[in-house]
OpenMM code with the backbone's topology and positions (N, CA, C; nanometers):
from openmm import Vec3, app, unit

residues = "ALA GLY ARG ALA LEU THR LEU SER HIS THR GLU SER GLU TYR LYS SER ALA ASP GLY ALA ALA TRP ARG ASP LEU THR GLY LYS ALA GLY THR ALA VAL THR ASP LEU ARG PRO ALA GLY ILE ALA ARG VAL ASP ASN ARG ASN PHE ASP VAL VAL ALA GLU GLY MET LEU ILE GLU ARG GLY SER ALA ILE HIS VAL ILE LYS VAL ASP GLY ASN ARG ILE VAL VAL ARG GLN ASP GLY GLY GLN".split()
positions = [
    Vec3(-2.0497, -0.5181, -4.5436),
    Vec3(-2.0785, -0.4324, -4.4298),
    Vec3(-2.0007, -0.4785, -4.3067),
    Vec3(-1.9826, -0.6095, -4.2913),
    Vec3(-1.9118, -0.6621, -4.1746),
    Vec3(-1.7655, -0.6210, -4.1713),
    Vec3(-1.7040, -0.6088, -4.2858),
    Vec3(-1.5636, -0.5700, -4.2917),
    Vec3(-1.5409, -0.4281, -4.2400),
    Vec3(-1.6372, -0.3426, -4.2550),
    Vec3(-1.6251, -0.2049, -4.2071),
    Vec3(-1.6209, -0.1992, -4.0542),
    Vec3(-1.6717, -0.3016, -3.9897),
    Vec3(-1.6780, -0.3039, -3.8440),
    Vec3(-1.5593, -0.3744, -3.7803),
    Vec3(-1.4764, -0.4392, -3.8583),
    Vec3(-1.3638, -0.5125, -3.8021),
    Vec3(-1.2337, -0.4376, -3.8265),
    Vec3(-1.1401, -0.4598, -3.7389),
    Vec3(-1.0092, -0.3992, -3.7528),
    Vec3(-0.9189, -0.4913, -3.8322),
    Vec3(-0.8371, -0.4330, -3.9141),
    Vec3(-0.7390, -0.5144, -3.9855),
    Vec3(-0.6009, -0.4706, -3.9415),
    Vec3(-0.5108, -0.5657, -3.9311),
    Vec3(-0.3743, -0.5351, -3.8895),
    Vec3(-0.2816, -0.6462, -3.9377),
    Vec3(-0.1558, -0.6152, -3.9321),
    Vec3(-0.0566, -0.7162, -3.9646),
    Vec3(0.0334, -0.7357, -3.8446),
    Vec3(0.1011, -0.8472, -3.8385),
    Vec3(0.1922, -0.8750, -3.7276),
    Vec3(0.3047, -0.7723, -3.7198),
    Vec3(0.3400, -0.7106, -3.8319),
    Vec3(0.4492, -0.6136, -3.8319),
    Vec3(0.4135, -0.4870, -3.7543),
    Vec3(0.2853, -0.4662, -3.7227),
    Vec3(0.2450, -0.3483, -3.6477),
    Vec3(0.2752, -0.3607, -3.4989),
    Vec3(0.3018, -0.4795, -3.4508),
    Vec3(0.3258, -0.5017, -3.3104),
    Vec3(0.4741, -0.4956, -3.2796),
    Vec3(0.5085, -0.4236, -3.1745),
    Vec3(0.6496, -0.4117, -3.1360),
    Vec3(0.6625, -0.4418, -2.9878),
    Vec3(0.7665, -0.5117, -2.9535),
    Vec3(0.7937, -0.5371, -2.8124),
    Vec3(0.8867, -0.4284, -2.7598),
    Vec3(0.9051, -0.4262, -2.6296),
    Vec3(0.9945, -0.3284, -2.5688),
    Vec3(1.1357, -0.3468, -2.6234),
    Vec3(1.2049, -0.2376, -2.6412),
    Vec3(1.3401, -0.2411, -2.6962),
    Vec3(1.4395, -0.2651, -2.5831),
    Vec3(1.4732, -0.3921, -2.5601),
    Vec3(1.5638, -0.4292, -2.4523),
    Vec3(1.7016, -0.3700, -2.4669),
    Vec3(1.7490, -0.3546, -2.5899),
    Vec3(1.8824, -0.2973, -2.6116),
    Vec3(1.8875, -0.1528, -2.5632),
    Vec3(1.7827, -0.0774, -2.5882),
    Vec3(1.7788, 0.0621, -2.5428),
    Vec3(1.7750, 0.0678, -2.3905),
    Vec3(1.7059, -0.0271, -2.3285),
    Vec3(1.7001, -0.0292, -2.1826),
    Vec3(1.8371, -0.0585, -2.1233),
    Vec3(1.9144, -0.1478, -2.1854),
    Vec3(2.0477, -0.1795, -2.1330),
    Vec3(2.1369, -0.0570, -2.1331),
    Vec3(2.1141, 0.0350, -2.2262),
    Vec3(2.1926, 0.1583, -2.2321),
    Vec3(2.1638, 0.2508, -2.1137),
    Vec3(2.0613, 0.2209, -2.0351),
    Vec3(2.0276, 0.3042, -1.9195),
    Vec3(2.1232, 0.2816, -1.8020),
    Vec3(2.1924, 0.1688, -1.7990),
    Vec3(2.2808, 0.1371, -1.6873),
    Vec3(2.3816, 0.2492, -1.6658),
    Vec3(2.3864, 0.2985, -1.5403),
    Vec3(2.4786, 0.4052, -1.5034),
    Vec3(2.4213, 0.5448, -1.5177),
    Vec3(2.3044, 0.5583, -1.5799),
    Vec3(2.2464, 0.6913, -1.6011),
    Vec3(2.1710, 0.7388, -1.4773),
    Vec3(2.1672, 0.8711, -1.4623),
    Vec3(2.1005, 0.9348, -1.3486),
    Vec3(1.9579, 0.9711, -1.3856),
    Vec3(1.8759, 0.9846, -1.2831),
    Vec3(1.7371, 1.0238, -1.3041),
    Vec3(1.6746, 1.0699, -1.1740),
    Vec3(1.5419, 1.0744, -1.1746),
    Vec3(1.4650, 1.1201, -1.0588),
    Vec3(1.3476, 1.0264, -1.0365),
    Vec3(1.3187, 0.9965, -0.9110),
    Vec3(1.2018, 0.9157, -0.8771),
    Vec3(1.0772, 1.0012, -0.8970),
    Vec3(0.9879, 0.9593, -0.9854),
    Vec3(0.8640, 1.0324, -1.0116),
    Vec3(0.7604, 0.9992, -0.9051),
    Vec3(0.7621, 0.8746, -0.8594),
    Vec3(0.6738, 0.8297, -0.7517),
    Vec3(0.7613, 0.7746, -0.6396),
    Vec3(0.7015, 0.7521, -0.5225),
    Vec3(0.7741, 0.6792, -0.4194),
    Vec3(0.8050, 0.5406, -0.4749),
    Vec3(0.9259, 0.4928, -0.4537),
    Vec3(0.9640, 0.3587, -0.4980),
    Vec3(0.9568, 0.2688, -0.3755),
    Vec3(0.8579, 0.1767, -0.3709),
    Vec3(0.8276, 0.0971, -0.2516),
    Vec3(0.8307, -0.0524, -0.2755),
    Vec3(0.9127, -0.1219, -0.3277),
    Vec3(1.0313, -0.0773, -0.4002),
    Vec3(1.0028, -0.0426, -0.5460),
    Vec3(0.8834, -0.0789, -0.5977),
    Vec3(0.8553, -0.0506, -0.7384),
    Vec3(0.7900, 0.0861, -0.7529),
    Vec3(0.8084, 0.1461, -0.8688),
    Vec3(0.7480, 0.2750, -0.8976),
    Vec3(0.7954, 0.3252, -1.0326),
    Vec3(0.7872, 0.4557, -1.0512),
    Vec3(0.8244, 0.5163, -1.1786),
    Vec3(0.9379, 0.6153, -1.1566),
    Vec3(1.0369, 0.6083, -1.2453),
    Vec3(1.1488, 0.7027, -1.2425),
    Vec3(1.1655, 0.7627, -1.3810),
    Vec3(1.2174, 0.8836, -1.3841),
    Vec3(1.2434, 0.9533, -1.5114),
    Vec3(1.3933, 0.9522, -1.5379),
    Vec3(1.4307, 0.8918, -1.6495),
    Vec3(1.5704, 0.8821, -1.6921),
    Vec3(1.5742, 0.9177, -1.8402),
    Vec3(1.6660, 1.0017, -1.8797),
    Vec3(1.6766, 1.0435, -2.0202),
    Vec3(1.5446, 1.0989, -2.0740),
    Vec3(1.4769, 1.1799, -1.9923),
    Vec3(1.3507, 1.2442, -2.0336),
    Vec3(1.2403, 1.1464, -2.0694),
    Vec3(1.2475, 1.0238, -2.0127),
    Vec3(1.1429, 0.9227, -2.0321),
    Vec3(1.1105, 0.8594, -1.8986),
    Vec3(0.9849, 0.8224, -1.8790),
    Vec3(0.9438, 0.7531, -1.7575),
    Vec3(0.9560, 0.6028, -1.7772),
    Vec3(1.0070, 0.5358, -1.6737),
    Vec3(1.0235, 0.3908, -1.6768),
    Vec3(0.9691, 0.3310, -1.5482),
    Vec3(0.9135, 0.2102, -1.5580),
    Vec3(0.8807, 0.1316, -1.4394),
    Vec3(1.0125, 0.0770, -1.3877),
    Vec3(1.0414, 0.1033, -1.2599),
    Vec3(1.1688, 0.0611, -1.2023),
    Vec3(1.1457, -0.0073, -1.0687),
    Vec3(1.2513, -0.0709, -1.0203),
    Vec3(1.2504, -0.1327, -0.8883),
    Vec3(1.3704, -0.0782, -0.8123),
    Vec3(1.3463, -0.0317, -0.6902),
    Vec3(1.4544, 0.0202, -0.6073),
    Vec3(1.5280, -0.0942, -0.5412),
    Vec3(1.6596, -0.0812, -0.5342),
    Vec3(1.7394, -0.1782, -0.4611),
    Vec3(1.7351, -0.1381, -0.3147),
    Vec3(1.6887, -0.2271, -0.2311),
    Vec3(1.6880, -0.1976, -0.0887),
    Vec3(1.5616, -0.1276, -0.0432),
    Vec3(1.5807, -0.0203, 0.0285),
    Vec3(1.4707, 0.0456, 0.0979),
    Vec3(1.3929, 0.1426, 0.0096),
    Vec3(1.2903, 0.2029, 0.0687),
    Vec3(1.2058, 0.3014, 0.0046),
    Vec3(1.2885, 0.4198, -0.0458),
    Vec3(1.2561, 0.4666, -0.1647),
    Vec3(1.3138, 0.5894, -0.2176),
    Vec3(1.1972, 0.6857, -0.2382),
    Vec3(1.2059, 0.8032, -0.1776),
    Vec3(1.0972, 0.8992, -0.1834),
    Vec3(1.0917, 0.9705, -0.3178),
    Vec3(0.9697, 1.0063, -0.3557),
    Vec3(0.9456, 1.0819, -0.4789),
    Vec3(1.0326, 1.2074, -0.4805),
    Vec3(1.0910, 1.2370, -0.5963),
    Vec3(1.1753, 1.3542, -0.6123),
    Vec3(1.3220, 1.3295, -0.5837),
    Vec3(1.3555, 1.2123, -0.5298),
    Vec3(1.4943, 1.1803, -0.4972),
    Vec3(1.5750, 1.1508, -0.6236),
    Vec3(1.7022, 1.1875, -0.6192),
    Vec3(1.7933, 1.1552, -0.7288),
    Vec3(1.8270, 1.0073, -0.7230),
    Vec3(1.8232, 0.9422, -0.8380),
    Vec3(1.8535, 0.7991, -0.8476),
    Vec3(1.9496, 0.7763, -0.9630),
    Vec3(2.0055, 0.6561, -0.9688),
    Vec3(2.0788, 0.6141, -1.0880),
    Vec3(2.0518, 0.4663, -1.1109),
    Vec3(2.0573, 0.4279, -1.2367),
    Vec3(2.0289, 0.2901, -1.2774),
    Vec3(2.1537, 0.2062, -1.2515),
    Vec3(2.1373, 0.0992, -1.1734),
    Vec3(2.2528, 0.0136, -1.1440),
    Vec3(2.2535, -0.1147, -1.2253),
    Vec3(2.1344, -0.1544, -1.2763),
    Vec3(2.1299, -0.2805, -1.3497),
    Vec3(2.0011, -0.2878, -1.4306),
    Vec3(2.0109, -0.3476, -1.5474),
    Vec3(1.8933, -0.3796, -1.6277),
    Vec3(1.8988, -0.5290, -1.6544),
    Vec3(1.7953, -0.5993, -1.6097),
    Vec3(1.7888, -0.7442, -1.6236),
    Vec3(1.6601, -0.7781, -1.6973),
    Vec3(1.6698, -0.7973, -1.8273),
    Vec3(1.5497, -0.8184, -1.9082),
    Vec3(1.4688, -0.6905, -1.9112),
    Vec3(1.3434, -0.6974, -1.8633),
    Vec3(1.2611, -0.5776, -1.8583),
    Vec3(1.2573, -0.5163, -1.7178),
    Vec3(1.3463, -0.5582, -1.6325),
    Vec3(1.3536, -0.5096, -1.4937),
    Vec3(1.4681, -0.4094, -1.4810),
    Vec3(1.4331, -0.2851, -1.4471),
    Vec3(1.5314, -0.1780, -1.4314),
    Vec3(1.5481, -0.1541, -1.2814),
    Vec3(1.6693, -0.1752, -1.2312),
    Vec3(1.6979, -0.1622, -1.0885),
    Vec3(1.7714, -0.0311, -1.0656),
    Vec3(1.7228, 0.0465, -0.9683),
    Vec3(1.7834, 0.1769, -0.9391),
    Vec3(1.8264, 0.1830, -0.7930),
    Vec3(1.9157, 0.2772, -0.7671),
    Vec3(1.9645, 0.3033, -0.6315),
    Vec3(1.9593, 0.4539, -0.6105),
    Vec3(1.9258, 0.4945, -0.4883),
    Vec3(1.9235, 0.6367, -0.4576),
    Vec3(2.0653, 0.6900, -0.4574),
    Vec3(2.0869, 0.8057, -0.5180),
    Vec3(2.2204, 0.8656, -0.5176),
    Vec3(2.2603, 0.8944, -0.3744),
    Vec3(2.3808, 0.8555, -0.3414),
    Vec3(2.4288, 0.8715, -0.2052),
    Vec3(2.3902, 0.7564, -0.1143),
    Vec3(2.3016, 0.6675, -0.1638),
    Vec3(2.2598, 0.5525, -0.0849),
    Vec3(2.3562, 0.4369, -0.0997),
    Vec3(2.3499, 0.3450, -0.0093),
    Vec3(2.4384, 0.2280, -0.0154),
    Vec3(2.3634, 0.1104, -0.0654),
] * unit.nanometer
topology = app.Topology()
chain = topology.addChain("A")
for resn in residues:
    res = topology.addResidue(resn, chain)
    for name in ("N", "CA", "C"):
        topology.addAtom(name, app.Element.getBySymbol(name[0]), res)
């Protein structure tokens, strides 16, 4: 009876974030889904990502592009921004 109440799983069921796929984001354009102060959410390649803005605040709805991916940190810049 106790086995029916416990979850069973294997280590193969767990997956970490795909860092290689994130590196492919460098140079791609997207849109800020939330205000980036400097952290927030941006949509790139039809997927939402936690990102960090380089520099100042980027308002929701602004066009952005990915300038760097460092591990699990995705850095974006507002299009037209310096």
